[in-house]
N, C-alpha and C positions, 0 to 999 in steps of 0.2 A: 180382711178375707176375700181370698178369690170365691167367686161368685160359682165355680166347679165345686161341689160337697165332699165329692168324691177324691178328691185330690187334692194334698196338702204337697204344694210345690218347693222344692229343696233350692230354685234358679233364685239370686237374689241380680237384681239392674241397680249397677252403677253409673248414673251418666256423667262424665265430666265436659267440663265447659271450656273454650277457648282461652281463657286467660289461665286455668289450671295446668293446662298442657303444655303451653307456652311457656311454663317456667320452670328450668332443671331445679332449682329448688324444691321444687312442689312432685318430684315423681320420687322420691323415699316418703313422704305421707302419704302418696296415693298407694305404692308396692306395701306398706303397713296397715293400711285399711284393708286392701283384700286378702292379706296373709291373717288379719282379724278375722275375717268373713269365712276363709278357706278353715279355718281351725273349729269353727262353728258347725262344718260340714257342710256349708253352702258350695254349689256352683255358681259362680258369678260370672255374669255377661257386663263387659265395663265397654261403652258406649262411649267414643269421644266425639268431641267440636274438633275443626280445624283449628291452628293456632292460630292465636287471636291476629287481626287484620288481616288473613289471608285470605280470606272470602271476601272483603272488601276489595283487596287488588285484584281477586279472581272478577267478581262481576264488572269491575272496571273495566276490565278487558272484554266484555260484552256490548260494550254500551262505547259508540263511537266516536262521540264525544269527549271520553276518558279515556279511550286506549290509547297503551303506550306500544311502543314498536314491541314486538313479541320479544326479538331476543333480551331486551330491558326489563322485560316483565320475569322472563324467567330467570332471571341474573337475582333480581330483589328477591324472587320466591326460594329460589334457591340458599340465598346466601342466609334467609331468616331459619331454614333447616339445616343446615351445616352448623351455624354456630350451636343451634340446641343438641343435634349428633354432637360436637365436639365438647360442651359441657357436659354430656351425659356418659363421656365414654365411649361412644357406638361407633362402628364403622363409617367413615367416610361414603363409601358407596350405598349404603343398605336403599339410598332412596332412589336411585339412579335409574330404574326401571319406570318407575312412575315420574319421575321428572321428565324423563324421554317423551313418554306416553302425551304429559301436557304440553310440552315441544312442540310438538306434534298436529295439534289441537289447537295450540293459537297460532300457526304457519296455514292454517288452511286458509283460502280465501272467504272476507267474511264481509263482503259487499253488500249481503242479503242477507236480511234477518233469519235466523234458523234456530229457534229455540232447545229444540234436540242437541246441537253442539256447545249451546250457552249451557244446556244444564249438566254436559260432561265438562267442561270447563270449571263451571264454578264450585263441582260434585269431588275435585282433584284432592283440595283442601282435606276433607275428611280419609281420602284415603292415603293421603301421605301421613297425615298423623297416627292414623292407626296402626299402620305398619312399624311407625316409631315405638309409639306406645307399648306394641308387642315386643318389640327387641329390649324396652327398657324395662321391664315386667320379668323378660327372659333373662336378663342380665341378674336379674335381684335373684334368681333360684328360684321364681316364682312360674309353673308349669302351663303357660298362656300360649294360645295361638289365635292368628288370627281369621276371621270369618267374615267372609263378606254380607252385609247386610240385605243387599239386592237377590239374594237367594232366597228370601224367608219374608221380605215386605214387597210384597204387588201392591201399586196401584189402580183404584176403579175410576173406570172411566164414565165423564160426565159428558153429556151431550149439548150441556146447556153452557159450559167454559170453554172459554178460548183455548186456541192450541196452544199456546203463547205461559197461560197456566195453567193448562194440563202438563206441561214439563216443569214448569219454574215454580209452582205451588198445588202438587198435585196431592191430593185427597187418595188412603188409607184407610181399612176397615179391618182388626183383626178379632179373632176369637180364639180360645184356649185350642192348640193342635196339638194331638198325641202324638202324633208322626210326626210335626218338627222338635217336641219332647224328646222323644225316646231319638232323633238321629244328633240332636247338641247332649244329651246326657251319656252318648257314649264318643262325646270327645273330652280334649284337653279340660281341666276344671276351672279354667279361666281363658273366655272368649273376649277377645276385642274386636268388638265390630264397630266400620265406619258409622256415624249419626246423620242425619240431615236427608241420604241417597234412597232409593228405594228404586225397583224397577216398574215398569208395565209389562202391560200382557204380551207386547212385541217381544222384551228383554231388555230396553232402551232406558238408560238412565234420566232417573226423573228425580226432581226434589219436592222435600216436602215444606218449601216456603223457610222464610228468616227465620231463624231461634227452630228450625224443625230436629236438630236435636234432640232436645226434651221429649218430642212426640215420636220419635225415633224408640227411645228407650220405653216411653209405655206404650207403643204398638208392640212392642217384643215381649215386654212382661206380658202382655193379653193373650200373646199366643203362648207363651212358656207357663200361664197361669199361674204366673209369681203374684205374692200377696201384698209387696211393698217395691219402690224403687225409690235411690237413694240419689238425688241431683246435689250435684258437686260444684259450685262456682267461685267467683270471687266475693259475695256475699253470703251470709248465713240463712238467708231466707225472704222472705216477704216483710215490707215495712210499711209504715203510716204513710210513708212518701218517697223519695228518691233520696235515700240519705246522703248521699256524696253533695246533693246541696241543700240539705235541710238534717244537719247533724242530729236534731230533735226529734228526727223520725226513729216512732218506736215500733221494735221488731215483734209482729204478729207472730205467735205461737203455735195457735190453730186456730184452721179454717176451715171453713166446711167446702165441699166442691163447687156451689154455687156462688159462692163469696169469691171464694180462686179462681175461676172460670170469670165472674165479671172484673175484678182484676188486672188479669192478664190480659182481657180484650181490651180493656180502658188505659192501657198503657203501662201496667208494672213491668216491668222489663226480663227480669231474673224469671220469669218462667212462659214460655208460649202457649197461649191459650187452647193452640189444638190438643195441646198434650193431656188438656183432663179430659178430652173427648173420652177416650180410651180406660181412663184412668175413672171415671164414673161409672162407666157401662158394665166395669169389672170388677167394682167394689178395691180397686190396688190404689193403696195408702200412697203418698208421696212425700219426702220426708225429705227438705232442704237442707242445706248445710254449706259451710266455706270450707274450702280446701285446706286452708292454712290453718283454719284456728276450728279443728274438729271438736275442740271443748264447748263452743256454743252449741246452745239446744236445736236451733235454726228453728226451720216453721214445718209441721204438720198439718197435711190436708189430709182428711180421713172422713170417711164413711160417719162414724162414731162420733165426728164434732157436732156438739150443742150450740142449732143457731140462737144463738142469743137476742136480747130485746132489740130492738130499734136503734140503731147504732152507726153512724160513720166510722167504718173502719180504715179508711184511706184515704189519700187525695191524690191521684195520679195526673198523668198527662201524656197525650201521643201527638207528635208532630209528624210534618208531612202530610196531613191530612189536607182532601182536597174537597173545597165546597162547592158546588156547583146549585144554582137558582135559575128556576126556570119559572117565566113571567109570562100572563096573558090572560087578559080581562078577559077572551073567549071562552076559556078553560070553567068560567063560574057554570057550573051544573051542567055542563058536557060529559054526556057517559062516555066512557071510555077513555078519558086522555090518561088518567095515569097511565091502565092500561098498555097504552100505547106509546108514552116515555119509557117505561118499564121495559118494555120489550125492548127498545134500544140497548139497555144498559145487559140484558140477556143474552141478546144477539150477540154484544160483543165481549161476553164473557166475565161482567164485571159485576161486583157483589156489592150491593147498598147498602151501609153502614145505618146512617140516621138518616130519621127522614120526620119536617114536617109541611104541615099545608093549609097553604089558606084560600079565600075565594078565586086568588088571581095567581096565584104565586106557590110553588112545591120547592124548599129548598132540600137539599140531600148530600151525603158525604160520602167519601172513597175513603177507604183503610188501605193506605198503601203496604198492609202486613199481611191485606187477602188480597189484593189486586195490581197487577202491572201500571202503573200512571205515570207510565213516559210520556215528554211530549207529543210526543205521534199519535200517543193513543186518545189523549185530550184532544188532540187536536181534531182528531176522527171521529172521536163522539160531541163536539160541539157541533160539527158538519150536520152528522143526521140529527140531534136535538131540535135543532135550528128549525126543520123544517115543519116543527110541532109547535115553536113560542120562542122566546125572546130568552137566551142563553148569557148566564155569566160564569164564569169558571174561576175561582180563587185559591190556586195551586198551595199557597204557605201558609196554610190555618194549623191551628191545634187544638184539641180535645180538652178539657180542663175539667175532670169528673170528681165528686163527692160519692164514693161506693160503701154501701154496706147495707145491711137489712132495714125495710118498711122506711125509705127517705120519706115518703109521701106523710106520714104521721108525726115526723119530727120538722117540718119547712117553718112551722114559726118559731121554732129554736132556732134556725139556721139565718133568719131573717138579717140578724145585725152585721153577720160574719159576711152575707152575701155585698155589704156595703163595698165589698173590694173591688167590684166590676163597676160602681159607679163612674170612673174615669176610664173607662173601656170597653171599646166598640164590640158588643156580642152580633155574633153573625145568625146563631141558633141557640136556642135550648130547648132540651128533651131531657125527658122524666121518663127513666126504662119500665116499660108493661110490668115487668117481674120486679117494679119497685126495688131495684137493687144499685141503681144508681143516678144523678142529676147530673145533666153534663153540660155544660156551655163551650160552644167553638167561636174560637176569637182568633186574634192574629200571633202567629209562632212565636215574636217576638216580646209579648207579653205574658207567655204562660210560666216562665219559669218563677216570675214574680208573684204572678198571681197563686200558684201553689204554695209557695213560701207564706204569704197572707192568710189565706184558708187555715192551710195547717197550725197556723201559731194562734186560731180563733177557735178550731173546730176538735182540735185530737188531743183528751185529754192528756195530762202530763204526769210523772208520777215514775216510779222505781218499778211497774209489774207488780207481782203479788198476784193476779188474776190470772183466769186461764188462756185469756185473750194476748193480752197487750203485754209484752216482754221490756225489756231495757229500751233507753235510745240509744242510737247510733254511737252517740258521745261518749255515754258510759261504759261500750262496747269493746271502745278504740279510744279514750282518753288519753292513753298513755302515749299511741303512735304522733296522734294528732301533737300532744305535745312538743313533738322532736323538730318541730318546723325552724326552718334556717334561720328566722329572722326572727328573734324575738322583741316582743314591743317596746319600748325605753321604760315603762314604768318596772319591766320585770326586771333588767339590766341594774335600776336604781332601787331593790326593794330597799337596802337597809337604809338608806339618804331617805327614804319614805317615812319607813315607821320611827327613824328619829327625828323628823320634822314633826310628827306628830305628838311628840313625848309632853308636851303644853296644851293639847288639844283632844277633844275627842269626836270633832269631824273637821273637816277642811279639805276644799279645794286644791289641787296643788297644778300648777300648769309648767311644764316643759318650756321654755322660750327655745331651747335647741330645736325642739320637734316644730314649733312654729316657724323659724326659721326656714326649714327645709319645708315646710309646704308651701311658703314664700316662691323658693328655689326654684323648685318645679313649678308655678305657675308664672315667674317669669320667666323658663325655659320656654314658653311658647313664641312661635318666631310670629304665628298669626295675630296674635294679641295685643295692641298698642299701648293699652294701659291696664293696670290691674289694679280695683279699690278691694279695699278691704269692708265688709260689710260691718261696722262696729256694733250691731247689734245683739250678735253671737258674744259678745263679751268684749265689754270695755274697760278692763283692766288697765292701768296707766301702764304700765310694765308691757304688756301686750303691744297696747297701742303704738310705744314707744318703738318696740322692736318692729312691727312688720313697716313703721314709715322709715325706720332704718332699712329695711329690704328693699327699698324703693317703689312700696305699695303706695297708695294714696285710699283716704277715709272716704265712706257712704255711709252717709247716716239719714234717720227717718226721722228727728228730733232735732231744733238747736237747742234742744238740753243735750243731746249728746253730741253734738255741735262745740256746745261751749266747753263742753265736758274733752273733748279729741283738745282742743285750742289750749286750755288749762294745763294738760299732760304731756304734751310733747311739744317742746321748744322750739320755735321757728317755723311751727307748722303754717302754711299757705291757706288760706280761707279758700282762696279762690280755685286752687288743687282740692276741694272737698265736694261732694255732690250730695244734696240733700234729695231723698225720695221719699215724701210724705203722702200721709190718706188722712185725709178728711180731718185735717189740722184746720186750725183758725185762723183769720185774715191776719191778726199779728204775728205767728208765727214767721208766716211768708215776708211778713213787712223787716220780722228781725233778720232772716236768714238776707234779704236784701243789703239790710245796713251792714251786715258782716262781710257781704261780698263773695257772696258762696254761689256756686251754679245750683241751678232748681231744674226738677222733674215735677211735672202736673200730671195727674192722672184724673181728670173730671173736668167735664167742661163747664160745670158752675163755676168755677174761679177765673175762667175768662168772661164769661155772660156779666157776670155781677160783679169782679174784679179786676179786669182789665186795664183798667187805667192805671193800678199798682205797677204793670207790668210794661208800662209802653217802653219802647226805644231797646229792651231787653230781649238778649237772646234766652233761650227755653228748650227743655228737655220733655218728651213727651212720653208716656208710659203708656203703652199700648196693650190691650187685649188680646194674643192670637188668636184666641176661641176655645181652647183647653188647655188643664193643669195636668202636671204628671206631681208625684210626692209618694213618699210612704204610704201617708194617712191624708184623708182628706182636709183634715185643718190647716196641712201645709202647703195645699194647692191654691195657686196664688193666680190663678188663671180661669178661663170659662164663666157660665152666665149664674153661674152662683159662688160666685167669689166679688168679692167688692173691691180689688184691684182692678185700674186698667179703664183705658179708652176704647169700645168696641172699633175697632177698623171699618166698620161701616159711620164711623160720625169724622170719617177722616176730611170730607168735603167740608163739614163745618168746622172743625176745626181752624184750618187753613182760612174761613173765609173772617171767624172769629179774631185770629192772629194778626189779617192784614188791615182789619179795622184798630187795632192798637199797635201798631207798627212793631210786632214783635214779630221776632224768627225764631221758627223751630228748626233748630240745628243738633238737635239728638232726639234719636228715638230708644226708647227702651223696652224691654219685655221683660218679665221673672215667671216663667210657670209654675215652681215649687220648688219643697228641697228634698234633698235626699235622692236626687236621682243619679244611678250608676250607668245610662248608657248615652254613651257623646250625639246619638241623632238628636237628641235633645234639644241641642244649641246651633245643631245644625240647619234643624226644623225653625227655628226663633229667626237662624240669621236671613233666610232665604225668604221668609216673611215680612221683617222689617227690611229687606234688600226693597221690595217691592214695594214698598210703605215711602220708602224714601224715595225712589222713582217716582213716586206721585206727589210729594212734597215739595221737591227740586231740592233747597237748600240746606239739605240734612250733610253734615259733618263729622258726625259719631253716631255709629249704631254701638248701645249697651247690651250685651246680651243675660243679663242680670248674674243672677247666680247661681244657687241651686244646687252645685258640684257635691257629690254624693259621697258618705265615707262608711266602709263596710261596717255591718254592726260588728263582725269578729274579728279579733286582729289576725286572725291568718284568712280571712275573707278577700275575692278575688276586689282591687282596687276600681274605680274609675281610670279607664286608659288614655291619660293626659294626651300620648301621644298620636291616639285617634282622632281624641278633640280637632288636637291644633290642626293636624292634614289635613280631616275634613274643611276646617273653617276656612284655611288658607283656598282649598281647591273651589269654594266655592265662594270666596271673596276675589276672584278672578272672573267672576262671570256677574257679578254686582255691576249696573248700569252706571254706577258712578263713584269715585274714589272717596271711601270714606274710612276712619279710623273703627276698629273694632275693641271693647270694651269690654270685662267683666268684673261680677263684683261680689265673689264670693264670699261666706262667712264662716259657714262648719268646716269647710275642708280647710281653712287655716288654722283653726284653735282646737277641733274637738280631739282630736287623737292624744293633742297638745296638753289634756286637763283629765284628772283624776278626783272621784271625789271618795276620800277616805273617811271611815266611817268606827268606831270601835261597838263590839256584840256587846249589849246591854243584857239580852235575856235568851233565852231559848224555850222553846214549847211545844208540844205534842197535843194533838186532837184526833186522836185514831189513826188513820194511817198518816195525816198530816202533819210536818212537822215545821216549826219557823223560828225565823233567827231575827230579834228584833235588832235594830242598831239606834245610833245616838240620833241621828237626823232621818229624813222621811223628805217626803213630797214637797215642803216647804222650801226644801235646799235643791232638791230635783221634781221638777212636777213634769215632764217629759214620758214617763212613762203610763202617769194616771189621765195625761192630756192626752198623749196620740196614741200609747198603745206601745211606746218606743220600746226597743230591748237593748239593753246595756250588759255586756258581761261585767262576770260579777266574778271575783276570786277571794278565796283568803288569805290574805296577804302574808301574815302569821305563817301559816300554816302551806303556802306554797309548794312545797315541795310532796304533801303529801296525798296520796290518792284520793279522789273523790269517790265516795259509795253512799253516800246520805243525797237525797232529795229533799231539798229546802225551798219553803216561800222567804224571800228576804224584805220584810217588813221595818217602816219607820214608827214613831211617836207621836204621829198625827192622829188625829181622834176620827178618822177619817176611814173607811171600809175601804178608797182607793187607794189610802197610803201604802200602796204595794210599789218596793223597786226591781222583785224581779218573781217569775212565779219557776217553780219545779227548776231549781237550779241545780247541779250536779256539785258537790264540795264535801271535804274530808269533816269528821266530826268538827265542832265548832262551839268555842266554849266565850262565855263570858268574857272580854276584857282581848279577843280576839280583834284584827284589825281587818274589816272587809275592804277591797278596793273596787268601785265600778269605775267601768273605763267609760272611754268615749264621752266624758262628759266637760270637756271645755269648752265647747258650745251650747248656749241655749241653756246653762245648769245654774251659775249665779247668777246671769240677766234676769232668769224669770223667777229668784227667790222671792221668799215671801216673809212676813213675822207670824204667819197664821198660829192660833193656838199661841198669839204670845213666844214664840220659841223661836230664837234668834238660828237664820239658814249659816249654815257651812262658812269657816272664817275662807279667806282667801290665800294661799302662798305660791311663792315662787320657786323655782328650780332653775339657776342658770350654769 
């Protein structure tokens, strides 16, 4: 309730975001909601954002490096609004006045920075949308009129803030105002106001910062003494992570002001952090809802929320963070150094976000949401700070934060989860004084993957049932997700798969057509001269024959694998194979030489002790580029904690040993890990190996290894083969000598081609936890237990039924870790149903065992 005890406001404030107002289909829903509030006797204040994307276009016009010709920008903005006017059946000339004003602003001379003019330009989006919104509601019979929020929202000047910040990220403070309440009560029952904008004391337009329409709504609610604000957007509330990237993210149903403020400040984009200030000061409840799904309960942010025990509520990230390092040995015990440094930030109107100190270094961050951090500003900041110390500025960083109550008290429980940072550079770690977050500053390109890994390990699974955690995004929108345009092969061949399992309780089934498709994508790369299949991923004879027929060579890690391939594929030439072993006995090398195979060595011991065996031969050298990547520490195959490869620092020694035995090093190889989905990994490897090739001189082949990743989910974003190919082609032109480029993928070729089918043997419930037992487990598929790997699991028997139950899927092996999938949303499962575990063509059967004397799943082929 409002803190004003003598007044119960009849005002309800509803804010609709850019995605909500930009879609014509949403306006009947918006009108229906407003009608419901009117029927309850409420006076409704509708606050609107600019149409989605319009603010970005307008902001681009204020920056010289992104500015378009004025007529082109006006045309694009005009067309966006005209299309919506037409779809809503509104007059085409409705917005002519506002568009004319925008045209005049964009035609002005903008050779010099003018934040006052920039605020006018950027704020035009809300003036356009509020005019349109008023007409749309009126056309539906709703008594609405437009009211300019600048008449009641006035910013407060702050001498410590820069002029640019005062215009583009202004501060407003409001309190219940009977005069404003009386004035608005005498107007139409529905008032439509532009969000994001306010006025300063001089009456000029100022902006409330990006995402400021949320703040507009809570400021207006405080003025009106309203007891709650409804915020409508394209998501139903706050989640434990960004649900668009992590479908297992859970809806947060009830959150305190403190937690919501921390979530918003640390990167939860569904809510602007400033909007919480007036809400908390005046006891205003916020209710976050989704415009297109009003049936979902959403998130309530309320003073009545009980603060539960120590618990991580969400994993969030902020990109665009600027990291600033101040270093000087002379700052040790120097009185006033920090005061002098922070005076620079104060004088430039920059708000410091996070700070960490040591005897000779101060590292801090700037949040773009609170600061204007363009190149010119940062250059001036560096110039001023350089008078005090050495300055390094890193503009492309991100924060990854674990947010929740009592973080300090549960650090011991978080320890295992923090292993995800093992192979990432951490620039700063900070633990909030309010004990609400633990934050890491990292390279922006790593943030998405780190959030995904942390969420999987820290956030509890389940279906809700408590007052804090609600359903997952997947539960709420599973039906929408299932409309993906290209279903996986196993969905199209469901009947054939069920038929193949008739005589089995469990089986791997491989689609050779899917294998051929993967091979064709790899062979299409113009920058790659040769593709080898890493057969350790799956050595099934039909798969070996298929990849060789598709034009791939064979890479193996043992002579047993080599002999199996030669036995399985007629006419396979041993000289077309590559052996890349690790710590094998001398006898295996001798056997490989007898077979006539190419060899890779990755240890100086081989040349030092057995060099005479390779006299006069050509060898490949496996190098350690110094760092490894991958979805789990046990699949990272580079770095000091990996057993693979020769350090780059030992190249000179290798060359001396090779010369002593008349050995030619004709190939260089590096393999940094598995499951990598960003192309720049191989670009970096080519740069590293290219430099090593220049040093050795006789290198003819650079083998970039494998590790090409496959998305966990069938609707996930795949590795961009085109980007990989293009990057390699550009880098190849820069090499100092002509070489062939090879790659040796395994999982990429076969993972999606394989599924594991297993019949349900039993079901079980223990309290709120439900289990599905299937006919095979970690004896057939050890990756979930060994790596924590995630595999999509569906009930193939009931694939068309909606998932409404959450199960743990487990096998029959006598181990606690015999878990194939945790917290999976599935239809009600029964004994005899066939479960399908996807993406199991690689490292499934190849790593199977007879543990508990249970035979692993048999292997079948579909062609």
